[in-house]
N, CA, C, O and the ligand as a Tripos MOL2 file, in Angstrom:
@<TRIPOS>MOLECULE
protein
  289   287    73     0     0
PROTEIN
NO_CHARGES

@<TRIPOS>ATOM
      1 N           0.7750   -1.2220   -0.0810 N.3       1 MET1
      2 CA         -0.0460   -0.0070   -0.1260 C.3       1 MET1
      3 C           0.7810    1.1140    0.0190 C.2       1 MET1
      4 O           1.6000    1.1550    0.9380 O.2       1 MET1
      5 N           0.6470    2.1120   -0.8590 N.am      2 THR2
      6 CA          1.5800    3.3370   -0.9200 C.3       2 THR2
      7 C           1.0290    4.3530   -0.0100 C.2       2 THR2
      8 O          -0.0810    4.1940    0.4970 O.2       2 THR2
      9 N           1.7640    5.4060    0.2250 N.am      3 GLU3
     10 CA          1.3770    6.5020    1.1630 C.3       3 GLU3
     11 C           0.0010    7.1500    0.7020 C.2       3 GLU3
     12 O          -0.8850    7.3830    1.5250 O.2       3 GLU3
     13 N          -0.1280    7.4120   -0.5610 N.am      4 SER4
     14 CA         -1.3700    8.0880   -1.0050 C.3       4 SER4
     15 C          -2.5220    7.2120   -0.8210 C.2       4 SER4
     16 O          -3.6030    7.7990   -0.8610 O.2       4 SER4
     17 N          -2.5570    5.9660   -0.6310 N.am      5 THR5
     18 CA         -3.6810    5.1260   -0.7400 C.3       5 THR5
     19 C          -3.9510    4.6970    0.7700 C.2       5 THR5
     20 O          -5.0060    4.1120    1.0120 O.2       5 THR5
     21 N          -3.0460    4.9600    1.7980 N.am      6 SER6
     22 CA         -3.3270    4.5080    3.1740 C.3       6 SER6
     23 C          -4.2280    5.6610    3.8140 C.2       6 SER6
     24 O          -4.2740    6.7980    3.3450 O.2       6 SER6
     25 N          -4.8930    5.2680    4.8660 N.am      7 ILE7
     26 CA         -5.8240    6.2610    5.5700 C.3       7 ILE7
     27 C          -5.3330    6.5400    6.9060 C.2       7 ILE7
     28 O          -4.8110    5.6770    7.6120 O.2       7 ILE7
     29 N          -5.4840    7.6180    7.2140 N.am      8 LYS8
     30 CA         -4.9270    8.0740    8.7250 C.3       8 LYS8
     31 C          -6.0870    8.3400    9.6650 C.2       8 LYS8
     32 O          -5.9700    8.4540   10.8850 O.2       8 LYS8
     33 N          -7.1750    8.4250    9.0060 N.am      9 GLY9
     34 CA         -8.3960    8.5730    9.9040 C.3       9 GLY9
     35 C          -9.7020    8.6720    9.2050 C.2       9 GLY9
     36 O          -9.7100    8.8970    7.9950 O.2       9 GLY9
     37 N         -10.8120    8.5210    9.8730 N.am     10 ILE10
     38 CA        -12.0790    8.4230    9.3330 C.3      10 ILE10
     39 C         -12.9190    9.4550   10.1500 C.2      10 ILE10
     40 O         -12.9550    9.2800   11.3680 O.2      10 ILE10
     41 N         -13.5740   10.4740    9.6340 N.am     11 ILE11
     42 CA        -14.1740   11.4790   10.2720 C.3      11 ILE11
     43 C         -15.7550   11.1240   10.0420 C.2      11 ILE11
     44 O         -16.1320   10.7580    8.9280 O.2      11 ILE11
     45 N         -16.6300   11.2400   11.0970 N.am     12 ASN12
     46 CA        -17.9680   11.0550   10.8550 C.3      12 ASN12
     47 C         -18.6330   12.3760   10.7890 C.2      12 ASN12
     48 O         -18.2290   13.3440   11.4330 O.2      12 ASN12
     49 N         -19.7300   12.4030    9.9460 N.am     13 CYS13
     50 CA        -20.5600   13.5750    9.8000 C.3      13 CYS13
     51 C         -20.7690   14.0820   11.2470 C.2      13 CYS13
     52 O         -21.1490   13.2630   12.0840 O.2      13 CYS13
     53 N         -20.5500   15.3750   11.6110 N.am     14 PRO14
     54 CA        -20.8440   15.8670   13.0350 C.3      14 PRO14
     55 C         -22.5090   15.8990   13.2060 C.2      14 PRO14
     56 O         -22.9930   15.8890   14.3370 O.2      14 PRO14
     57 N         -23.2290   15.9330   12.1910 N.am     15 LEU15
     58 CA        -24.6250   16.0570   12.3960 C.3      15 LEU15
     59 C         -25.3570   14.6690   12.3830 C.2      15 LEU15
     60 O         -26.1380   14.3530   13.2800 O.2      15 LEU15
     61 N         -25.0680   13.8780   11.3410 N.am     16 CYS16
     62 CA        -25.9350   12.7460   11.1480 C.3      16 CYS16
     63 C         -25.0730   11.4200   11.6750 C.2      16 CYS16
     64 O         -25.6410   10.4400   12.1570 O.2      16 CYS16
     65 N         -23.8640   11.5040   11.5470 N.am     17 SER17
     66 CA        -22.9490   10.4630   11.9230 C.3      17 SER17
     67 C         -23.0680    9.2020   10.8080 C.2      17 SER17
     68 O         -22.4290    8.1600   10.9460 O.2      17 SER17
     69 N         -23.8270    9.4140    9.8780 N.am     18 LYS18
     70 CA        -24.1070    8.3700    8.8550 C.3      18 LYS18
     71 C         -22.9720    8.4110    7.7370 C.2      18 LYS18
     72 O         -22.5880    7.3640    7.2140 O.2      18 LYS18
     73 N         -22.4830    9.5710    7.4090 N.am     19 GLN19
     74 CA        -21.5040    9.7440    6.3340 C.3      19 GLN19
     75 C         -20.0780    9.6340    7.0190 C.2      19 GLN19
     76 O         -19.8600   10.1440    8.1180 O.2      19 GLN19
     77 N         -19.1980    8.9910    6.3540 N.am     20 LYS20
     78 CA        -17.7320    8.7720    6.7980 C.3      20 LYS20
     79 C         -16.9900    9.4560    5.6800 C.2      20 LYS20
     80 O         -17.2020    9.2050    4.4940 O.2      20 LYS20
     81 N         -16.0600   10.3810    6.1380 N.am     21 PHE21
     82 CA        -15.0650   10.9910    5.3660 C.3      21 PHE21
     83 C         -13.6660   10.2900    5.6660 C.2      21 PHE21
     84 O         -13.1900   10.2870    6.8010 O.2      21 PHE21
     85 N         -13.1010    9.7530    4.6820 N.am     22 TYR22
     86 CA        -11.8280    9.0770    4.7380 C.3      22 TYR22
     87 C         -10.8750   10.1320    4.4380 C.2      22 TYR22
     88 O         -10.9500   10.8230    3.4220 O.2      22 TYR22
     89 N          -9.7840   10.2780    5.5210 N.am     23 VAL23
     90 CA         -8.6760   11.1730    5.3880 C.3      23 VAL23
     91 C          -7.4600   10.2480    4.9990 C.2      23 VAL23
     92 O          -7.1620    9.2580    5.6680 O.2      23 VAL23
     93 N          -6.7570   10.6550    3.8300 N.am     24 TYR24
     94 CA         -5.6140    9.8580    3.3880 C.3      24 TYR24
     95 C          -4.2990   10.4310    4.1350 C.2      24 TYR24
     96 O          -4.2350   11.5080    4.7280 O.2      24 TYR24
     97 N          -3.3940    9.5980    3.9990 N.am     25 ASN25
     98 CA         -2.2050    9.9400    4.8220 C.3      25 ASN25
     99 C          -1.5230   11.1550    4.3820 C.2      25 ASN25
    100 O          -0.8760   11.7760    5.2260 O.2      25 ASN25
    101 N          -1.5840   11.6460    2.9980 N.am     26 ASN26
    102 CA         -1.0490   12.7870    2.5900 C.3      26 ASN26
    103 C          -1.8060   14.0960    2.6200 C.2      26 ASN26
    104 O          -1.3320   15.1670    2.2420 O.2      26 ASN26
    105 N          -3.0820   13.9100    3.1240 N.am     27 ALA27
    106 CA         -3.9510   15.1130    3.2450 C.3      27 ALA27
    107 C          -3.5470   16.0390    4.3420 C.2      27 ALA27
    108 O          -3.2280   15.6720    5.4730 O.2      27 ALA27
    109 N          -3.5880   17.3060    3.9030 N.am     28 ARG28
    110 CA         -3.2020   18.4120    4.9560 C.3      28 ARG28
    111 C          -4.2200   19.4910    4.9960 C.2      28 ARG28
    112 O          -4.7090   19.8590    3.9280 O.2      28 ARG28
    113 N          -4.5760   20.0130    6.0630 N.am     29 GLY29
    114 CA         -5.5050   21.2840    6.0930 C.3      29 GLY29
    115 C          -6.8450   21.0450    6.0400 C.2      29 GLY29
    116 O          -7.3240   19.9450    6.3160 O.2      29 GLY29
    117 N          -7.6530   22.2330    5.6190 N.am     30 LEU30
    118 CA         -9.1200   22.2220    5.7240 C.3      30 LEU30
    119 C          -9.6660   21.7870    4.2960 C.2      30 LEU30
    120 O          -9.0490   21.9730    3.2470 O.2      30 LEU30
    121 N         -10.8060   21.2330    4.3960 N.am     31 LEU31
    122 CA        -11.5270   20.7450    3.1520 C.3      31 LEU31
    123 C         -12.9860   20.9360    3.3560 C.2      31 LEU31
    124 O         -13.5200   20.4250    4.3410 O.2      31 LEU31
    125 N         -13.6780   21.6400    2.4930 N.am     32 SER32
    126 CA        -15.0850   21.7730    2.4100 C.3      32 SER32
    127 C         -15.7460   20.7430    1.6940 C.2      32 SER32
    128 O         -15.5130   20.5670    0.4980 O.2      32 SER32
    129 N         -16.6970   19.9260    2.4440 N.am     33 VAL33
    130 CA        -17.4550   18.8860    1.7970 C.3      33 VAL33
    131 C         -18.8400   19.0380    2.0490 C.2      33 VAL33
    132 O         -19.2800   19.9050    2.8040 O.2      33 VAL33
    133 N         -19.6240   18.1210    1.3650 N.am     34 ARG34
    134 CA        -21.0330   18.1330    1.6600 C.3      34 ARG34
    135 C         -21.5000   16.8100    1.9950 C.2      34 ARG34
    136 O         -21.2830   15.8750    1.2240 O.2      34 ARG34
    137 N         -22.1630   16.6420    3.1480 N.am     35 CYS35
    138 CA        -22.5780   15.1670    3.3970 C.3      35 CYS35
    139 C         -23.5440   14.6550    2.5920 C.2      35 CYS35
    140 O         -24.5660   15.2580    2.2670 O.2      35 CYS35
    141 N         -23.1860   13.3480    2.2030 N.am     36 ALA36
    142 CA        -24.2310   12.7980    1.1510 C.3      36 ALA36
    143 C         -25.4780   12.3960    1.8770 C.2      36 ALA36
    144 O         -26.5030   12.1910    1.2280 O.2      36 ALA36
    145 N         -25.4610   12.2730    3.1420 N.am     37 ASN37
    146 CA        -26.6770   11.6640    3.8500 C.3      37 ASN37
    147 C         -27.5770   12.8830    4.2080 C.2      37 ASN37
    148 O         -28.7500   12.8900    3.8340 O.2      37 ASN37
    149 N         -27.0620   13.8940    4.9120 N.am     38 CYS38
    150 CA        -27.9350   14.9980    5.4740 C.3      38 CYS38
    151 C         -27.7680   16.2290    4.5680 C.2      38 CYS38
    152 O         -28.4820   17.2120    4.7660 O.2      38 CYS38
    153 N         -26.8720   16.2160    3.6030 N.am     39 GLY39
    154 CA        -26.7190   17.4830    2.7090 C.3      39 GLY39
    155 C         -26.1490   18.5850    3.2080 C.2      39 GLY39
    156 O         -26.0940   19.5850    2.4930 O.2      39 GLY39
    157 N         -25.6550   18.6040    4.4360 N.am     40 ARG40
    158 CA        -25.2130   19.8500    5.0250 C.3      40 ARG40
    159 C         -23.6160   19.9040    4.7130 C.2      40 ARG40
    160 O         -22.8710   18.9250    4.6740 O.2      40 ARG40
    161 N         -23.2470   21.2920    4.4940 N.am     41 PRO41
    162 CA        -21.7930   21.7190    4.1630 C.3      41 PRO41
    163 C         -20.9580   21.4440    5.5240 C.2      41 PRO41
    164 O         -21.2810   21.9400    6.6030 O.2      41 PRO41
    165 N         -19.8230   20.5740    5.3330 N.am     42 ILE42
    166 CA        -18.9920   20.1910    6.4490 C.3      42 ILE42
    167 C         -17.6380   20.8370    6.1700 C.2      42 ILE42
    168 O         -17.1900   20.8340    5.0230 O.2      42 ILE42
    169 N         -17.0270   21.3470    7.1050 N.am     43 LEU43
    170 CA        -15.7170   21.6870    7.0740 C.3      43 LEU43
    171 C         -14.7370   20.5750    7.7930 C.2      43 LEU43
    172 O         -14.7740   20.3540    9.0040 O.2      43 LEU43
    173 N         -13.9520   19.9810    6.9710 N.am     44 LEU44
    174 CA        -13.1550   18.8780    7.5690 C.3      44 LEU44
    175 C         -11.6410   19.3430    7.8510 C.2      44 LEU44
    176 O         -11.0020   19.9730    7.0070 O.2      44 LEU44
    177 N         -11.1730   19.0190    8.9740 N.am     45 ASP45
    178 CA         -9.6860   19.4950    9.3960 C.3      45 ASP45
    179 C          -8.9280   18.0790    9.3160 C.2      45 ASP45
    180 O          -8.9980   17.1740   10.1470 O.2      45 ASP45
    181 N          -8.2800   18.0960    8.2720 N.am     46 SER46
    182 CA         -7.6540   16.7020    7.9520 C.3      46 SER46
    183 C          -6.2180   16.6710    8.7510 C.2      46 SER46
    184 O          -5.5450   15.6410    8.7300 O.2      46 SER46
    185 N          -5.8130   17.7420    9.3970 N.am     47 ASP47
    186 CA         -4.7490   17.5970   10.5180 C.3      47 ASP47
    187 C          -5.0490   16.9780   11.7580 C.2      47 ASP47
    188 O          -4.4140   16.0550   12.2680 O.2      47 ASP47
    189 N          -6.1970   17.6220   12.2740 N.am     48 ASN48
    190 CA         -6.7970   17.1460   13.4750 C.3      48 ASN48
    191 C          -7.8590   16.1100   13.5710 C.2      48 ASN48
    192 O          -8.3600   15.7400   14.6330 O.2      48 ASN48
    193 N          -8.1720   15.6600   12.3720 N.am     49 LEU49
    194 CA         -9.3580   14.7130   12.2050 C.3      49 LEU49
    195 C         -10.5600   15.2290   12.9310 C.2      49 LEU49
    196 O         -11.1690   14.4890   13.7030 O.2      49 LEU49
    197 N         -10.8790   16.2980   12.7480 N.am     50 THR50
    198 CA        -12.1520   16.9010   13.2420 C.3      50 THR50
    199 C         -12.9320   17.4390   12.1980 C.2      50 THR50
    200 O         -12.4680   17.6310   11.0750 O.2      50 THR50
    201 N         -14.3760   17.7530   12.5930 N.am     51 ALA51
    202 CA        -15.2140   18.2800   11.5230 C.3      51 ALA51
    203 C         -16.2100   19.1860   12.1660 C.2      51 ALA51
    204 O         -16.6270   18.9370   13.2970 O.2      51 ALA51
    205 N         -16.6560   20.3540   11.4090 N.am     52 LYS52
    206 CA        -17.6400   21.1340   12.0520 C.3      52 LYS52
    207 C         -18.5590   21.5360   10.8230 C.2      52 LYS52
    208 O         -18.1950   21.4670    9.6490 O.2      52 LYS52
    209 N         -19.7420   21.9450   11.2400 N.am     53 VAL53
    210 CA        -20.6270   22.4170   10.2790 C.3      53 VAL53
    211 C         -20.4650   23.9450    9.8860 C.2      53 VAL53
    212 O         -20.3070   24.8290   10.7280 O.2      53 VAL53
    213 N         -20.5210   24.1620    8.5160 N.am     54 THR54
    214 CA        -20.2650   25.4300    8.0590 C.3      54 THR54
    215 C         -21.4820   25.8830    7.3820 C.2      54 THR54
    216 O         -22.4010   25.1050    7.1270 O.2      54 THR54
    217 N         -21.5050   27.3060    7.0450 N.am     55 ARG55
    218 CA        -22.5530   27.6120    6.1850 C.3      55 ARG55
    219 C         -21.8390   28.2100    4.9550 C.2      55 ARG55
    220 O         -20.7150   28.6950    5.0820 O.2      55 ARG55
    221 N         -22.4460   28.1850    3.8210 N.am     56 PRO56
    222 CA        -21.8260   28.7210    2.5740 C.3      56 PRO56
    223 C         -21.3930   30.2320    2.8690 C.2      56 PRO56
    224 O         -20.2580   30.6270    2.6000 O.2      56 PRO56
    225 N         -22.2780   30.9720    3.3840 N.am     57 MET57
    226 CA        -22.0330   32.4360    3.7680 C.3      57 MET57
    227 C         -20.7850   32.5680    4.4000 C.2      57 MET57
    228 O         -20.1420   33.5950    4.1810 O.2      57 MET57
    229 N         -20.3000   31.6390    5.2020 N.am     58 HIS58
    230 CA        -19.0420   31.8600    5.9500 C.3      58 HIS58
    231 C         -17.7430   31.5010    5.1550 C.2      58 HIS58
    232 O         -16.6290   31.8670    5.5300 O.2      58 HIS58
    233 N         -17.9600   30.7780    4.0620 N.am     59 LEU59
    234 CA        -16.8490   30.5110    3.3610 C.3      59 LEU59
    235 C         -16.3250   31.7620    2.4450 C.2      59 LEU59
    236 O         -17.1040   32.5470    1.9040 O.2      59 LEU59
    237 N         -15.1120   31.8320    2.3600 N.am     60 PRO60
    238 CA        -14.4850   33.0100    1.8010 C.3      60 PRO60
    239 C         -14.8740   32.9700    0.1670 C.2      60 PRO60
    240 O         -15.0470   31.9020   -0.4200 O.2      60 PRO60
    241 N         -14.9740   34.1130   -0.4020 N.am     61 ARG61
    242 CA        -15.3150   33.9740   -1.8810 C.3      61 ARG61
    243 C         -14.0380   33.8150   -2.7050 C.2      61 ARG61
    244 O         -13.1360   34.6520   -2.6690 O.2      61 ARG61
    245 N         -14.0010   32.7780   -3.3980 N.am     62 VAL62
    246 CA        -12.8620   32.4870   -4.1860 C.3      62 VAL62
    247 C         -13.2650   32.2100   -5.7500 C.2      62 VAL62
    248 O         -14.3540   31.7400   -6.0800 O.2      62 VAL62
    249 N         -12.4160   32.5040   -6.4900 N.am     63 PRO63
    250 CA        -12.8180   32.0610   -7.9290 C.3      63 PRO63
    251 C         -12.8620   30.7550   -8.0980 C.2      63 PRO63
    252 O         -12.1190   30.0020   -7.4700 O.2      63 PRO63
    253 N         -13.8580   30.2870   -9.0830 N.am     64 LEU64
    254 CA        -14.0290   28.8160   -9.2200 C.3      64 LEU64
    255 C         -12.9390   28.3790  -10.1340 C.2      64 LEU64
    256 O         -12.6080   29.0570  -11.1070 O.2      64 LEU64
    257 N         -12.3840   27.2530   -9.8240 N.am     65 LEU65
    258 CA        -11.2420   26.7040  -10.5380 C.3      65 LEU65
    259 C         -11.7590   25.5510  -11.3990 C.2      65 LEU65
    260 O         -12.6300   24.8050  -10.9500 O.2      65 LEU65
    261 N         -11.2780   25.3920  -12.5520 N.am     66 GLN66
    262 CA        -11.6290   24.1800  -13.3770 C.3      66 GLN66
    263 C         -10.9440   22.8780  -12.6450 C.2      66 GLN66
    264 O          -9.7420   22.8010  -12.3900 O.2      66 GLN66
    265 N         -11.7960   21.9990  -12.3910 N.am     67 PRO67
    266 CA        -11.3270   20.8930  -11.7060 C.3      67 PRO67
    267 C         -10.3260   20.0290  -12.7570 C.2      67 PRO67
    268 O         -10.6850   19.8460  -13.9200 O.2      67 PRO67
    269 N          -9.1910   19.5750  -12.3070 N.am     68 LYS68
    270 CA         -8.2870   18.8100  -13.1170 C.3      68 LYS68
    271 C          -8.8960   17.2870  -13.0900 C.2      68 LYS68
    272 O          -9.4960   16.8750  -12.0970 O.2      68 LYS68
    273 N          -8.7160   16.5720  -14.1320 N.am     69 ARG69
    274 CA         -8.9980   15.2280  -13.9490 C.3      69 ARG69
    275 C          -7.9900   14.4220  -13.4390 C.2      69 ARG69
    276 O          -6.8160   14.6390  -13.7370 O.2      69 ARG69
    277 N          -8.3540   13.4150  -12.6230 N.am     70 TRP70
    278 CA         -7.3600   12.6770  -12.1300 C.3      70 TRP70
    279 C          -7.0010   11.4710  -12.8550 C.2      70 TRP70
    280 O          -7.7350   10.4870  -12.7650 O.2      70 TRP70
    281 N          -5.9580   11.4440  -13.5590 N.am     71 LEU71
    282 CA         -5.4800   10.2650  -14.4580 C.3      71 LEU71
    283 C          -4.7010    9.3860  -13.7790 C.2      71 LEU71
    284 O          -3.6990    9.7650  -13.1710 O.2      71 LEU71
    285 N          -5.0810    8.1560  -13.8180 N.am     72 GLU72
    286 CA         -4.2270    7.0750  -13.2530 C.3      72 GLU72
    287 C          -3.4910    6.2990  -14.2360 C.2      72 GLU72
    288 O          -2.7550    5.3810  -13.8730 O.2      72 GLU72
    289 ZN        -24.6130   14.1740    7.6710 Zn       73 ZN73
@<TRIPOS>BOND
     1     1     2 1
     2     2     3 1
     3     3     4 2
     4     3     5 am
     5     5     6 1
     6     6     7 1
     7     7     8 2
     8     7     9 am
     9     9    10 1
    10    10    11 1
    11    11    12 2
    12    11    13 am
    13    13    14 1
    14    14    15 1
    15    15    16 2
    16    15    17 am
    17    17    18 1
    18    18    19 1
    19    19    20 2
    20    19    21 am
    21    21    22 1
    22    22    23 1
    23    23    24 2
    24    23    25 am
    25    25    26 1
    26    26    27 1
    27    27    28 2
    28    27    29 am
    29    29    30 1
    30    30    31 1
    31    31    32 2
    32    31    33 am
    33    33    34 1
    34    34    35 1
    35    35    36 2
    36    35    37 am
    37    37    38 1
    38    38    39 1
    39    39    40 2
    40    39    41 am
    41    41    42 1
    42    42    43 1
    43    43    44 2
    44    43    45 am
    45    45    46 1
    46    46    47 1
    47    47    48 2
    48    47    49 am
    49    49    50 1
    50    50    51 1
    51    51    52 2
    52    51    53 am
    53    53    54 1
    54    54    55 1
    55    55    56 2
    56    55    57 am
    57    57    58 1
    58    58    59 1
    59    59    60 2
    60    59    61 am
    61    61    62 1
    62    62    63 1
    63    63    64 2
    64    63    65 am
    65    65    66 1
    66    66    67 1
    67    67    68 2
    68    67    69 am
    69    69    70 1
    70    70    71 1
    71    71    72 2
    72    71    73 am
    73    73    74 1
    74    74    75 1
    75    75    76 2
    76    75    77 am
    77    77    78 1
    78    78    79 1
    79    79    80 2
    80    79    81 am
    81    81    82 1
    82    82    83 1
    83    83    84 2
    84    83    85 am
    85    85    86 1
    86    86    87 1
    87    87    88 2
    88    87    89 am
    89    89    90 1
    90    90    91 1
    91    91    92 2
    92    91    93 am
    93    93    94 1
    94    94    95 1
    95    95    96 2
    96    95    97 am
    97    97    98 1
    98    98    99 1
    99    99   100 2
   100    99   101 am
   101   101   102 1
   102   102   103 1
   103   103   104 2
   104   103   105 am
   105   105   106 1
   106   106   107 1
   107   107   108 2
   108   107   109 am
   109   109   110 1
   110   110   111 1
   111   111   112 2
   112   111   113 am
   113   113   114 1
   114   114   115 1
   115   115   116 2
   116   115   117 am
   117   117   118 1
   118   118   119 1
   119   119   120 2
   120   119   121 am
   121   121   122 1
   122   122   123 1
   123   123   124 2
   124   123   125 am
   125   125   126 1
   126   126   127 1
   127   127   128 2
   128   127   129 am
   129   129   130 1
   130   130   131 1
   131   131   132 2
   132   131   133 am
   133   133   134 1
   134   134   135 1
   135   135   136 2
   136   135   137 am
   137   137   138 1
   138   138   139 1
   139   139   140 2
   140   139   141 am
   141   141   142 1
   142   142   143 1
   143   143   144 2
   144   143   145 am
   145   145   146 1
   146   146   147 1
   147   147   148 2
   148   147   149 am
   149   149   150 1
   150   150   151 1
   151   151   152 2
   152   151   153 am
   153   153   154 1
   154   154   155 1
   155   155   156 2
   156   155   157 am
   157   157   158 1
   158   158   159 1
   159   159   160 2
   160   159   161 am
   161   161   162 1
   162   162   163 1
   163   163   164 2
   164   163   165 am
   165   165   166 1
   166   166   167 1
   167   167   168 2
   168   167   169 am
   169   169   170 1
   170   170   171 1
   171   171   172 2
   172   171   173 am
   173   173   174 1
   174   174   175 1
   175   175   176 2
   176   175   177 am
   177   177   178 1
   178   178   179 1
   179   179   180 2
   180   179   181 am
   181   181   182 1
   182   182   183 1
   183   183   184 2
   184   183   185 am
   185   185   186 1
   186   186   187 1
   187   187   188 2
   188   187   189 am
   189   189   190 1
   190   190   191 1
   191   191   192 2
   192   191   193 am
   193   193   194 1
   194   194   195 1
   195   195   196 2
   196   195   197 am
   197   197   198 1
   198   198   199 1
   199   199   200 2
   200   199   201 am
   201   201   202 1
   202   202   203 1
   203   203   204 2
   204   203   205 am
   205   205   206 1
   206   206   207 1
   207   207   208 2
   208   207   209 am
   209   209   210 1
   210   210   211 1
   211   211   212 2
   212   211   213 am
   213   213   214 1
   214   214   215 1
   215   215   216 2
   216   215   217 am
   217   217   218 1
   218   218   219 1
   219   219   220 2
   220   219   221 am
   221   221   222 1
   222   222   223 1
   223   223   224 2
   224   223   225 am
   225   225   226 1
   226   226   227 1
   227   227   228 2
   228   227   229 am
   229   229   230 1
   230   230   231 1
   231   231   232 2
   232   231   233 am
   233   233   234 1
   234   234   235 1
   235   235   236 2
   236   235   237 am
   237   237   238 1
   238   238   239 1
   239   239   240 2
   240   239   241 am
   241   241   242 1
   242   242   243 1
   243   243   244 2
   244   243   245 am
   245   245   246 1
   246   246   247 1
   247   247   248 2
   248   247   249 am
   249   249   250 1
   250   250   251 1
   251   251   252 2
   252   251   253 am
   253   253   254 1
   254   254   255 1
   255   255   256 2
   256   255   257 am
   257   257   258 1
   258   258   259 1
   259   259   260 2
   260   259   261 am
   261   261   262 1
   262   262   263 1
   263   263   264 2
   264   263   265 am
   265   265   266 1
   266   266   267 1
   267   267   268 2
   268   267   269 am
   269   269   270 1
   270   270   271 1
   271   271   272 2
   272   271   273 am
   273   273   274 1
   274   274   275 1
   275   275   276 2
   276   275   277 am
   277   277   278 1
   278   278   279 1
   279   279   280 2
   280   279   281 am
   281   281   282 1
   282   282   283 1
   283   283   284 2
   284   283   285 am
   285   285   286 1
   286   286   287 1
   287   287   288 2
@<TRIPOS>SUBSTRUCTURE
     1 MET1         2 RESIDUE 1 A MET
     2 THR2         6 RESIDUE 1 A THR
     3 GLU3        10 RESIDUE 1 A GLU
     4 SER4        14 RESIDUE 1 A SER
     5 THR5        18 RESIDUE 1 A THR
     6 SER6        22 RESIDUE 1 A SER
     7 ILE7        26 RESIDUE 1 A ILE
     8 LYS8        30 RESIDUE 1 A LYS
     9 GLY9        34 RESIDUE 1 A GLY
    10 ILE10       38 RESIDUE 1 A ILE
    11 ILE11       42 RESIDUE 1 A ILE
    12 ASN12       46 RESIDUE 1 A ASN
    13 CYS13       50 RESIDUE 1 A CYS
    14 PRO14       54 RESIDUE 1 A PRO
    15 LEU15       58 RESIDUE 1 A LEU
    16 CYS16       62 RESIDUE 1 A CYS
    17 SER17       66 RESIDUE 1 A SER
    18 LYS18       70 RESIDUE 1 A LYS
    19 GLN19       74 RESIDUE 1 A GLN
    20 LYS20       78 RESIDUE 1 A LYS
    21 PHE21       82 RESIDUE 1 A PHE
    22 TYR22       86 RESIDUE 1 A TYR
    23 VAL23       90 RESIDUE 1 A VAL
    24 TYR24       94 RESIDUE 1 A TYR
    25 ASN25       98 RESIDUE 1 A ASN
    26 ASN26      102 RESIDUE 1 A ASN
    27 ALA27      106 RESIDUE 1 A ALA
    28 ARG28      110 RESIDUE 1 A ARG
    29 GLY29      114 RESIDUE 1 A GLY
    30 LEU30      118 RESIDUE 1 A LEU
    31 LEU31      122 RESIDUE 1 A LEU
    32 SER32      126 RESIDUE 1 A SER
    33 VAL33      130 RESIDUE 1 A VAL
    34 ARG34      134 RESIDUE 1 A ARG
    35 CYS35      138 RESIDUE 1 A CYS
    36 ALA36      142 RESIDUE 1 A ALA
    37 ASN37      146 RESIDUE 1 A ASN
    38 CYS38      150 RESIDUE 1 A CYS
    39 GLY39      154 RESIDUE 1 A GLY
    40 ARG40      158 RESIDUE 1 A ARG
    41 PRO41      162 RESIDUE 1 A PRO
    42 ILE42      166 RESIDUE 1 A ILE
    43 LEU43      170 RESIDUE 1 A LEU
    44 LEU44      174 RESIDUE 1 A LEU
    45 ASP45      178 RESIDUE 1 A ASP
    46 SER46      182 RESIDUE 1 A SER
    47 ASP47      186 RESIDUE 1 A ASP
    48 ASN48      190 RESIDUE 1 A ASN
    49 LEU49      194 RESIDUE 1 A LEU
    50 THR50      198 RESIDUE 1 A THR
    51 ALA51      202 RESIDUE 1 A ALA
    52 LYS52      206 RESIDUE 1 A LYS
    53 VAL53      210 RESIDUE 1 A VAL
    54 THR54      214 RESIDUE 1 A THR
    55 ARG55      218 RESIDUE 1 A ARG
    56 PRO56      222 RESIDUE 1 A PRO
    57 MET57      226 RESIDUE 1 A MET
    58 HIS58      230 RESIDUE 1 A HIS
    59 LEU59      234 RESIDUE 1 A LEU
    60 PRO60      238 RESIDUE 1 A PRO
    61 ARG61      242 RESIDUE 1 A ARG
    62 VAL62      246 RESIDUE 1 A VAL
    63 PRO63      250 RESIDUE 1 A PRO
    64 LEU64      254 RESIDUE 1 A LEU
    65 LEU65      258 RESIDUE 1 A LEU
    66 GLN66      262 RESIDUE 1 A GLN
    67 PRO67      266 RESIDUE 1 A PRO
    68 LYS68      270 RESIDUE 1 A LYS
    69 ARG69      274 RESIDUE 1 A ARG
    70 TRP70      278 RESIDUE 1 A TRP
    71 LEU71      282 RESIDUE 1 A LEU
    72 GLU72      286 RESIDUE 1 A GLU
    73 ZN73       289 GROUP 0 **** ****
C-alpha cells in the first residue's frame, strides 16, 4: 500500500454520523465537503481529524477553478 492510498483517519459527519469521510495519509489542512446523507456543508480538518458544520455564507469568496481530471 502506497502512502497516497493509506488512511490516517475516518471522520463521521458531525450532524448525522451516517456519512464517513476518509482522510488519506498525505492530506493536509481544511477541506469543505457536503454530507451525502444529510446534505449539510461540512468543514473537515484533515490535520486534527475533526469536522464542524459550516454555512456557505461563511466561506470565503474564491474564484471557481476548473477541476483537473485525475488520471491514473
Ligand atoms: Zn450528515
